C-alpha positions as CSV (number, residue, x, y, z in Angstrom):
1,M,0.1,0.0,0.1
2,Y,1.5,3.2,-1.0
3,E,2.1,6.1,1.6
4,P,3.8,9.4,0.4
5,K,6.8,10.2,2.4
6,T,6.2,14.0,2.2
7,E,3.9,15.3,5.2
8,A,2.2,17.8,3.0
9,V,1.0,15.1,0.8
10,R,0.0,12.8,3.6
11,R,-2.3,15.5,5.0
12,R,-4.3,15.7,1.7
13,R,-7.5,13.9,1.2
14,T,-9.2,14.3,-2.3
15,F,-12.6,12.8,-2.6
16,A,-15.8,12.9,-4.8
17,I,-19.3,12.4,-3.6
18,I,-21.4,10.4,-5.8
19,S,-25.2,9.3,-5.5
20,H,-28.5,9.1,-7.2
21,P,-30.4,12.6,-7.6
22,D,-32.1,13.4,-4.5
23,A,-30.3,11.2,-2.2
24,G,-29.0,14.1,-0.1
25,K,-26.0,14.7,-1.8
26,T,-26.0,18.6,-2.1
27,T,-26.9,18.8,1.7
28,L,-24.4,16.4,2.8
29,T,-21.6,18.6,0.9
30,E,-22.8,21.6,2.7
31,N,-22.7,19.9,5.7
32,L,-19.2,18.5,5.4
33,L,-18.2,22.2,4.6
34,L,-19.9,23.4,7.7
35,M,-18.2,20.9,10.0
36,G,-14.8,21.9,8.2
37,G,-15.4,25.6,9.3
38,A,-15.6,26.5,5.4
39,I,-19.1,28.0,5.9
40,R,-21.0,29.5,8.6
41,M,-24.4,28.4,7.5
42,A,-25.6,25.4,5.3
43,G,-28.1,26.4,2.8
44,Q,-31.3,24.3,2.1
45,V,-31.9,22.8,-1.4
46,K,-35.4,23.1,-1.1
47,A,-35.7,26.5,0.6
48,K,-37.0,29.4,-1.5
49,G,-35.4,32.5,-3.0
50,E,-31.6,33.2,-1.9
51,R,-31.7,30.3,0.4
52,R,-32.0,27.8,-2.1
53,R,-28.6,28.8,-3.7
54,T,-26.4,26.0,-2.2
55,Q,-22.8,26.6,-1.9
56,S,-21.5,24.3,-4.5
57,D,-24.6,25.1,-7.3
58,W,-23.8,28.6,-8.7
59,M,-24.9,28.3,-12.2
60,K,-28.5,29.9,-12.9
61,I,-30.0,26.6,-13.9
62,E,-28.7,25.0,-10.9
63,Q,-30.1,27.7,-8.5
64,E,-33.7,27.5,-10.3
65,R,-34.0,23.7,-10.2
66,G,-32.1,22.8,-7.1
67,I,-30.0,20.4,-9.1
68,S,-26.3,20.1,-9.8
69,V,-25.2,20.1,-13.3
70,S,-21.5,21.2,-13.1
71,S,-18.8,19.8,-10.9
72,A,-17.6,22.1,-8.2
73,V,-14.3,21.9,-6.3
74,M,-14.1,23.1,-2.7
75,T,-10.9,23.0,-0.3
76,F,-11.1,23.1,3.5
77,E,-9.4,22.0,6.5
78,F,-10.6,19.6,9.0
79,E,-8.6,18.4,12.2
80,D,-5.2,19.2,10.5
81,T,-6.1,17.2,7.1
82,I,-6.5,19.3,4.0
83,C,-9.7,18.1,2.2
84,N,-10.3,18.7,-1.5
85,L,-14.0,17.8,-2.2
86,L,-15.2,17.3,-5.5
87,D,-18.9,17.5,-5.9
88,T,-20.3,15.7,-8.9
89,P,-23.4,16.1,-10.8
90,G,-25.9,13.3,-9.8
91,H,-28.2,13.7,-12.7
92,E,-27.5,10.8,-15.4
93,D,-27.2,13.3,-18.2
94,F,-24.1,14.5,-17.1
95,S,-22.1,11.3,-16.5
96,E,-19.3,12.4,-18.8
97,D,-18.5,15.5,-16.5
98,T,-18.8,13.1,-13.6
99,Y,-16.5,10.5,-15.0
100,R,-13.9,13.0,-15.7
101,T,-14.2,14.4,-12.3
102,L,-13.6,11.0,-10.8
103,T,-10.4,10.6,-12.4
104,A,-9.3,13.4,-10.2
105,A,-10.3,11.8,-6.8
106,D,-8.3,9.4,-4.8
107,S,-11.5,8.0,-3.0
108,A,-15.3,8.8,-3.0
109,I,-18.3,8.7,-0.9
110,M,-21.4,6.9,-1.9
111,V,-24.6,8.5,-0.6
112,I,-27.6,6.0,-0.7
113,D,-31.2,6.9,0.5
114,A,-32.4,4.5,3.5
115,A,-35.7,4.2,1.6
116,K,-34.7,3.7,-1.7
117,G,-31.4,1.7,-1.5
118,I,-29.3,1.6,-4.5
119,E,-30.6,3.4,-7.4
120,A,-29.5,3.5,-11.3
121,Q,-27.3,6.3,-11.1
122,T,-25.7,5.2,-8.0
123,L,-24.9,1.9,-9.7
124,K,-23.4,3.6,-12.9
125,L,-21.0,5.8,-10.9
126,F,-20.0,3.1,-8.6
127,E,-19.1,1.1,-11.8
128,V,-17.0,4.2,-12.9
129,C,-15.3,3.9,-9.5
130,R,-14.6,0.3,-9.9
131,L,-12.9,0.6,-13.2
132,R,-10.3,3.1,-11.6
133,D,-10.2,1.1,-8.3
134,V,-11.6,4.0,-6.4
135,P,-12.0,3.2,-2.9
136,I,-15.5,4.0,-1.3
137,I,-17.0,5.0,1.8
138,T,-20.8,4.4,1.9
139,F,-23.1,6.8,3.7
140,I,-26.6,5.7,4.2
141,N,-28.8,8.9,4.4
142,K,-32.0,9.8,5.9
143,V,-32.3,7.3,8.7
144,D,-34.5,9.7,10.5
145,R,-37.3,8.9,7.9
146,E,-39.0,5.5,7.5
147,G,-36.8,3.2,5.1
148,Q,-35.5,-0.2,4.7
149,S,-33.8,-1.9,7.8
150,P,-29.9,-1.5,8.1
151,F,-29.6,-5.2,7.6
152,E,-31.2,-5.2,4.1
153,L,-29.5,-2.0,3.2
154,M,-26.1,-3.7,4.1
155,D,-27.2,-7.0,2.2
156,E,-28.0,-4.9,-0.7
157,I,-24.6,-3.3,-1.1
158,A,-23.0,-6.7,-0.7
159,E,-25.0,-8.3,-3.4
160,R,-25.4,-5.8,-5.9
161,L,-22.0,-4.0,-5.7
162,A,-20.1,-7.1,-4.7
163,L,-18.3,-5.2,-1.9
164,D,-17.6,-6.6,1.8
165,T,-19.5,-4.3,4.1
166,V,-18.4,-3.2,7.5
167,P,-20.7,-0.9,9.7
168,M,-18.8,1.9,11.3
169,M,-21.8,3.7,12.9
170,W,-25.1,1.9,13.5
171,P,-28.6,3.6,13.8
172,A,-30.6,3.4,17.2
173,G,-34.0,2.9,15.2
174,M,-35.2,4.3,12.1
175,G,-37.9,6.9,10.9
176,G,-39.9,8.2,14.0
177,L,-38.1,5.5,16.2
178,F,-34.6,7.1,15.7
179,K,-32.8,8.0,18.9
180,G,-29.4,8.3,17.5
181,L,-26.1,6.6,16.3
182,I,-23.8,3.7,17.9
183,D,-20.2,4.2,17.3
184,L,-19.5,0.5,16.9
185,R,-15.6,1.0,16.9
186,Q,-15.8,3.0,20.2
187,N,-18.7,1.2,21.7
188,T,-20.4,4.7,22.4
189,F,-24.0,6.1,22.0
190,L,-24.6,9.7,20.3
191,P,-28.1,10.6,21.3
192,H,-30.4,12.6,19.0
193,T,-33.4,14.7,19.8
194,K,-36.2,14.6,17.3
195,G,-36.7,17.9,15.6
196,E,-33.2,18.9,16.5
197,E,-30.0,19.0,14.9
198,G,-26.8,16.9,15.4
199,T,-26.2,14.5,18.4
200,G,-25.2,14.9,22.1
201,E,-22.3,14.0,24.1
202,A,-21.0,10.4,23.6
203,V,-22.4,7.8,26.3
204,D,-20.9,4.5,27.1
205,F,-23.0,2.2,24.9
206,S,-22.7,-0.7,27.6
207,S,-23.4,1.7,30.7
208,D,-26.5,2.1,32.9
209,A,-26.6,5.6,31.6
210,M,-28.1,4.3,28.5
211,A,-31.5,3.9,30.2
212,E,-31.8,7.5,30.2
213,Y,-32.1,7.6,26.5
214,I,-33.7,4.3,25.4
215,P,-36.5,2.0,27.3
216,E,-34.9,-1.1,28.6
217,K,-36.7,-3.5,26.2
218,E,-35.6,-1.4,23.1
219,L,-32.2,-1.2,24.4
220,E,-32.0,-4.9,24.8
221,T,-32.9,-5.4,21.2
222,L,-30.6,-2.7,19.9
223,R,-27.8,-4.2,21.6
224,E,-28.4,-7.3,20.3
225,E,-28.7,-5.8,16.9
226,A,-25.5,-4.0,17.1
227,E,-23.5,-7.3,18.1
228,L,-25.1,-9.1,15.1
229,A,-24.1,-6.3,12.9
230,Q,-20.5,-6.6,14.0
231,V,-20.4,-10.6,14.3
232,A,-22.2,-10.8,10.5
233,S,-19.6,-8.5,9.1
234,P,-15.8,-9.0,8.5
235,D,-13.0,-7.0,10.5
236,F,-12.4,-3.9,8.6
237,D,-9.2,-4.2,6.5
238,L,-7.6,-0.9,5.2
239,D,-5.8,-2.6,2.4
240,L,-9.1,-4.3,1.2
241,Y,-10.9,-0.9,1.6
242,R,-8.2,1.1,-0.4
243,A,-8.0,-1.7,-3.1
244,G,-11.8,-1.1,-3.6
245,A,-12.9,-4.4,-2.3
246,M,-14.5,-3.4,0.9
247,T,-16.7,-0.3,2.0
248,P,-16.9,1.1,5.5
249,V,-20.6,2.0,6.2
250,F,-21.9,5.0,8.0
251,F,-25.5,6.0,8.8
252,G,-26.9,9.6,9.4
253,S,-29.2,12.3,8.3
254,A,-27.5,14.9,6.2
255,L,-30.3,17.4,6.7
256,R,-30.3,16.9,10.7
257,K,-26.4,17.0,10.8
258,V,-26.6,13.5,12.4
259,G,-23.4,11.3,11.7
260,V,-21.9,13.9,9.3
261,R,-18.9,14.7,11.5
262,Q,-18.2,10.9,12.1
263,L,-18.3,10.4,8.3
264,L,-15.7,13.1,7.7
265,R,-13.6,11.6,10.5
266,G,-13.7,8.4,8.6
267,V,-12.7,9.9,5.4
268,T,-9.6,11.8,7.1
269,S,-8.6,8.6,8.9
270,L,-9.6,5.9,6.4
271,A,-9.2,7.3,2.9
272,P,-6.0,7.2,1.1
273,S,-3.6,10.1,0.7
274,P,-2.8,11.1,-3.1
275,R,-2.1,8.1,-5.0
276,P,0.2,7.5,-8.0
277,Q,-1.1,8.3,-11.3
278,K,-0.5,6.5,-14.8
279,T,0.9,8.2,-17.8
280,T,1.3,6.6,-21.2
281,V,5.0,6.1,-20.4
282,R,5.5,5.3,-16.6
283,T,3.8,6.0,-13.4
284,V,4.1,9.5,-11.5
285,E,4.6,9.2,-7.8
286,P,3.3,12.2,-5.3
287,D,6.6,12.5,-3.8
288,E,8.6,13.3,-7.1
289,A,10.4,16.7,-7.1
290,K,9.0,18.0,-10.4
291,V,5.4,19.2,-10.7
292,S,3.0,17.6,-12.8
293,G,-0.8,17.4,-13.2
294,F,-3.6,17.0,-15.2
295,V,-6.8,18.9,-16.3
296,F,-10.1,17.3,-15.8
297,K,-12.4,20.2,-16.2
298,V,-12.6,23.6,-17.8
299,Q,-15.3,26.0,-16.5
300,A,-16.0,29.3,-18.5
301,N,-17.7,32.5,-17.1
302,M,-17.8,31.5,-13.5
303,D,-17.5,35.2,-12.9
304,A,-20.0,36.9,-15.2
305,N,-18.5,40.2,-15.1
306,H,-15.2,38.7,-16.8
307,R,-15.0,36.3,-19.5
308,D,-13.0,34.3,-17.5
309,R,-11.9,30.5,-18.5
310,I,-10.6,28.4,-15.5
311,A,-8.6,25.0,-16.1
312,F,-9.2,22.7,-13.1
313,M,-5.7,20.9,-12.6
314,R,-5.3,18.0,-10.3
315,L,-1.7,18.0,-9.3
316,C,0.0,14.8,-9.3
317,S,3.6,15.4,-8.0
318,G,6.0,18.2,-6.9
319,R,5.6,21.2,-5.0
320,F,3.8,23.7,-7.3
321,K,4.6,27.5,-6.6
322,R,2.9,30.6,-8.1
323,G,4.5,32.0,-11.0
324,M,6.1,28.8,-12.1
325,K,6.5,27.7,-15.8
326,L,4.5,24.9,-17.1
327,K,4.6,22.8,-20.3
328,I,1.2,21.7,-21.8
329,S,1.4,18.4,-23.4
330,S,-1.0,18.9,-26.3
331,S,0.5,21.9,-27.7
332,G,4.0,22.1,-26.4
333,K,3.4,25.5,-25.2
334,V,5.2,26.6,-22.0
335,I,3.0,29.1,-19.9
336,S,3.6,30.9,-16.7
337,V,1.2,30.5,-13.9
338,H,0.9,33.9,-12.3
339,N,-2.7,33.6,-10.8
340,P,-3.3,30.2,-9.5
341,I,-6.4,29.9,-7.6
342,L,-7.8,27.6,-4.9
343,F,-11.9,27.3,-5.0
344,F,-14.5,27.4,-2.5
345,A,-17.6,26.8,-5.2
346,Q,-17.6,30.1,-7.2
347,D,-15.4,32.0,-4.5
348,R,-11.8,31.8,-5.0
349,E,-8.5,32.8,-3.6
350,L,-4.9,33.2,-5.0
351,V,-2.6,30.4,-3.7
352,E,1.2,30.7,-3.3
353,E,1.8,26.9,-3.3
354,A,0.1,23.8,-3.6
355,W,0.8,19.9,-3.4
356,P,-0.1,16.7,-5.0
357,G,-4.1,15.9,-4.3
358,D,-4.8,19.8,-4.5
359,I,-7.0,21.1,-7.3
360,I,-5.9,24.5,-8.7
361,G,-7.5,26.8,-11.0
362,I,-5.3,28.0,-13.8
363,P,-6.8,31.2,-15.6
364,N,-6.3,31.0,-19.5
365,H,-7.6,32.1,-22.9
366,G,-8.3,28.6,-24.4
367,T,-4.8,27.6,-24.4
368,I,-5.6,24.9,-21.8
369,R,-8.1,22.1,-22.5
370,V,-9.6,19.0,-20.8
371,G,-7.3,16.1,-20.7
372,D,-4.2,18.2,-21.2
373,T,-1.1,17.1,-18.9
374,L,1.0,20.1,-17.4
375,T,4.7,19.5,-16.3
376,E,7.9,21.3,-15.6
377,G,9.2,20.0,-19.0
378,E,8.8,16.2,-19.1
379,D,6.7,15.0,-22.2
380,L,3.8,13.0,-20.0
381,V,0.3,12.4,-20.8
382,F,-1.9,11.2,-17.9
383,T,-4.2,8.5,-19.1
384,G,-8.0,7.8,-18.5
385,I,-9.3,11.3,-19.3
386,P,-11.5,10.4,-22.5
387,N,-14.3,12.2,-24.7
388,F,-17.3,10.0,-25.2
389,A,-19.1,9.3,-28.2
390,P,-22.3,11.3,-28.0
391,E,-25.9,9.8,-27.5
392,I,-27.8,12.9,-28.8
393,L,-26.9,14.8,-31.9
394,Q,-28.5,18.0,-32.7
395,R,-28.0,20.7,-35.3
396,V,-27.7,24.0,-34.2
397,R,-30.0,26.8,-35.7
398,L,-29.0,30.4,-35.4
399,D,-31.8,33.0,-35.0
400,D,-29.5,35.8,-36.3
401,P,-27.1,34.9,-39.1
402,M,-25.0,37.9,-38.4
403,K,-23.9,36.2,-35.1
404,M,-22.3,33.3,-36.7
405,K,-18.9,34.2,-35.4
406,H,-20.0,34.7,-32.0
407,L,-22.0,31.4,-32.1
408,R,-18.9,29.5,-33.3
409,R,-16.9,30.8,-30.2
410,A,-19.7,30.3,-27.9
411,L,-19.8,26.3,-29.1
412,E,-16.1,26.1,-28.9
413,S,-16.0,27.5,-25.4
414,L,-18.5,25.1,-24.1
415,A,-17.0,22.3,-26.0
416,E,-13.7,23.2,-24.2
417,E,-15.5,22.7,-20.9
418,G,-17.1,19.5,-21.9
419,V,-20.6,20.7,-21.8
420,T,-21.1,19.5,-25.2
421,Q,-19.0,18.3,-28.3
422,V,-19.0,20.2,-31.6
423,F,-18.7,18.7,-34.9
424,K,-18.3,20.4,-38.1
425,P,-19.6,18.3,-41.2
426,K,-17.5,18.3,-44.3
427,I,-20.8,19.0,-46.2
428,G,-23.3,21.6,-44.9
429,A,-23.0,24.6,-42.9
430,N,-24.8,23.9,-39.8
431,W,-22.8,22.9,-36.7
432,V,-23.9,19.6,-35.1
433,I,-23.4,19.3,-31.2
434,G,-23.3,16.0,-29.5
435,V,-24.3,15.5,-25.8
436,V,-24.8,12.3,-23.6
437,G,-28.4,13.4,-22.1
438,Q,-31.4,15.6,-22.8
439,L,-30.7,17.9,-19.9
440,Q,-27.3,19.0,-21.3
441,L,-29.1,20.5,-24.4
442,E,-31.4,22.7,-22.0
443,V,-27.9,23.8,-20.2
444,L,-26.3,24.5,-23.5
445,R,-29.2,26.9,-24.8
446,E,-29.5,28.5,-21.3
447,R,-25.8,29.1,-21.2
448,I,-25.5,30.5,-24.7
449,D,-28.4,32.9,-24.1
450,A,-27.2,34.0,-20.6
451,E,-23.6,34.2,-21.3
452,Y,-23.3,35.3,-25.1
453,G,-26.6,36.8,-25.6
454,I,-27.4,34.6,-28.6
455,K,-30.7,32.9,-29.2
456,V,-30.4,29.5,-30.9
457,G,-32.8,26.7,-31.8
458,L,-31.7,23.0,-31.9
459,E,-33.3,20.5,-34.4
460,P,-32.5,16.8,-35.1
461,A,-29.6,15.9,-36.9
462,P,-30.0,13.0,-39.5
463,F,-27.4,11.1,-37.4
464,E,-28.0,9.0,-34.2
465,T,-24.2,8.3,-33.2
466,A,-20.7,9.1,-33.8
467,R,-17.3,7.4,-33.7
468,W,-13.8,8.8,-34.1
469,V,-11.9,6.9,-37.3
470,S,-8.3,6.3,-37.4
471,A,-6.1,3.9,-39.4
472,D,-2.3,2.7,-39.4
473,D,-2.2,3.5,-43.3
474,P,-3.0,7.4,-43.6
475,L,-3.8,6.8,-47.4
476,E,-6.4,3.9,-46.3
477,L,-8.0,6.7,-43.9
478,K,-8.1,9.2,-46.7
479,R,-9.9,6.7,-48.9
480,F,-12.5,6.0,-46.3
481,V,-13.1,9.8,-45.6
482,D,-13.4,10.6,-49.3
483,A,-16.0,7.6,-49.8
484,N,-18.2,8.6,-47.0
485,Q,-18.0,12.6,-47.2
486,G,-21.8,13.0,-46.3
487,N,-21.0,11.2,-43.1
488,I,-17.8,12.7,-42.0
489,A,-17.5,15.7,-40.0
490,E,-14.3,17.0,-37.8
491,D,-14.1,17.3,-33.9
492,R,-12.5,20.5,-32.2
493,D,-9.2,18.9,-32.9
494,A,-9.8,18.2,-36.6
495,A,-9.9,14.6,-36.0
496,P,-12.1,12.8,-38.4
497,V,-15.6,11.6,-37.2
498,F,-18.1,9.1,-38.8
499,M,-21.5,10.5,-37.9
500,A,-23.9,7.3,-38.2
501,K,-27.6,7.1,-38.7
502,S,-27.9,4.1,-36.6
503,A,-26.1,1.5,-34.8
504,W,-26.8,-0.9,-37.5
505,E,-24.7,1.7,-39.8
506,V,-21.9,1.6,-37.5
507,G,-21.8,-2.2,-37.8
508,Y,-22.2,-2.2,-41.5
509,I,-19.3,0.1,-42.2
510,T,-17.0,-1.5,-39.6
511,D,-17.4,-4.7,-41.5
512,K,-16.9,-2.9,-44.9
513,W,-13.7,-1.1,-43.8
514,P,-12.0,-3.5,-41.7
515,N,-8.8,-1.5,-41.7
516,I,-10.5,1.6,-40.2
517,S,-10.6,1.7,-36.5
518,F,-14.2,3.1,-35.0
519,S,-13.9,4.1,-31.3
520,A,-16.3,5.4,-29.0
521,T,-13.7,7.3,-26.9
522,R,-10.9,9.5,-27.6
523,E,-8.1,10.7,-25.4
524,R,-6.0,13.8,-25.9
525,Q,-2.7,13.3,-27.3
526,A,0.9,14.8,-26.6
527,A,2.2,17.4,-29.1
528,E,4.5,16.1,-31.8
529,T,8.0,17.0,-31.6
C-alpha cells in the first residue's frame, strides 16, 4: 500500500461524492463544509429564494432547479487534514463530466437513500469508481425517515456491488423511532433529539446511563442488533478498502447533521492520501520533485463580469509554486502560472503553493483543454481522461445569421468545458453538437443565451451516433473519408469523425472497412516533437 513520504502530501484527502439525484448529496456536501469551518450556515436545497442557492450550485440553471449540473471543487481543512472535495452532478445526463471528475479523486463517498437503497445512477457511478479501483465509503442517509432496515441495506450493497460491508456507525432505530447513532468501534452512543440537529455527548453504550435515552426493552434489542451487525460483518481491513473491495458504512441524516462529523472523520482517517497516477510512459508518484498534473475540467464564465476561463488541474507530483512555468502536453506551449487559485464553489483566492492532491484553477484564454497534462518540462500524458461518443446529436439553428462568429466562439468555449461536443460536417454549414443526455441541451441553450446573448434553436440531426476514425495507413484513412463525405465531420481537434444514422450503420461500415478503427472514446495526445 503506497504511502507518501512528504508530510504535506500525507495530509491531503481528495475525494468525490457520488449518488443518485435526491439522495441528499448537496445537503451532505454543505454540512461537510460546515463541519470543516468552510461556511457558517448550510443552505437548504428546497428553501425558497436566496436560501435555495447552495454553496456548490452556482449556475443559474442549478439555482432555479435545485440540481447540480456542474462539478464543483471545494477545499477546506478539518482536524489538520486538507480536504479537496469534488462535488459531482448526480443527474445521469452529466455522466461524462462526472466521469472526468472522478479521475481526479483518490476516494469517494457513496450516498444512499435509506428508503430507496441503491438506485440506477448510483450503480453507474459505482461502476466508474470500480474501473479505477477508487475506494468507497458508504453513507446511508435519511435514517430519521422511514426506510429499509439497516441489515437489508447492507445486504443490498454486498450483493449488488460485490463489496464487503463493515458498519462503522449503526442507527438506534429508524424513522420516527430514531434515537441516535452507535459508534461500533468506540462502543459509544450519540443521542439525537427529534426535531433538533446533530447529536449530543457520547455515552458508553454498555453503561447503565443508556436507560436515560432508550427504554430497557428497546435497548436490549438494540444491543443484540449492534452485536449481530459486528459479528455478521468481516473485520475492517484498510488494504481491502483502499483496493476497492470493502466499504466502511456510516449511517446518518445529512439534513439533521447527524453522523456527518463521524463520516468526515472516517474520510480523514481511512481514505488514502494522493495516489500514484499512470501516464502513457510511466507511473508518476506524488513524492517526485518535479511538478505534474492533469486538467479534468474547464469552466468558462464563472464570473459573469469577466469572460474568464478556468482550467481545473489536479496536481499529481511536486510542490507547485505561484509563477512557475509549466509545459502543456497537447501543444508543447510553455505558460507561466501567475494567478493560480483555490476554489470554494464560485469563490476563489490566490494560492502561493499547492501539493499533490490539490486542485488548482489556472486562468487562461483557451490554451488549456480538458485532458491536457502540465509538467515542468517532461513529455507526459496522464491516461484515462477521454471524450465519449455522444448519444444525442442535434443541429444548431441560429436565429440571427449575423452572429455566426459569436456562435462559433460560444460552441467552442462550451466544448472546451465538456458541456457539449462540437462537430463540423464536411458537407453543410450547420454545426452539429453531441451530448450524452437531454438535460445537457437545456443547459447549452441556457448558457449560450445568458453568457453570450445568442438565441439558438436545436433540431434533430440526421445522425444517431458518432465514432472517431483512425487507421495505421494514412492513405486508407483518406480513401475512407473521401468515400463517405456525407457522413464525415471533424471535432475541435480536426480529428475525423464518422456520423452514423443508426447502430446498424456503424456495424455495417465497420465490416466494410476492416482496416479502419472506429472508437467510441478519444483521449488527448501529446504534442508532436
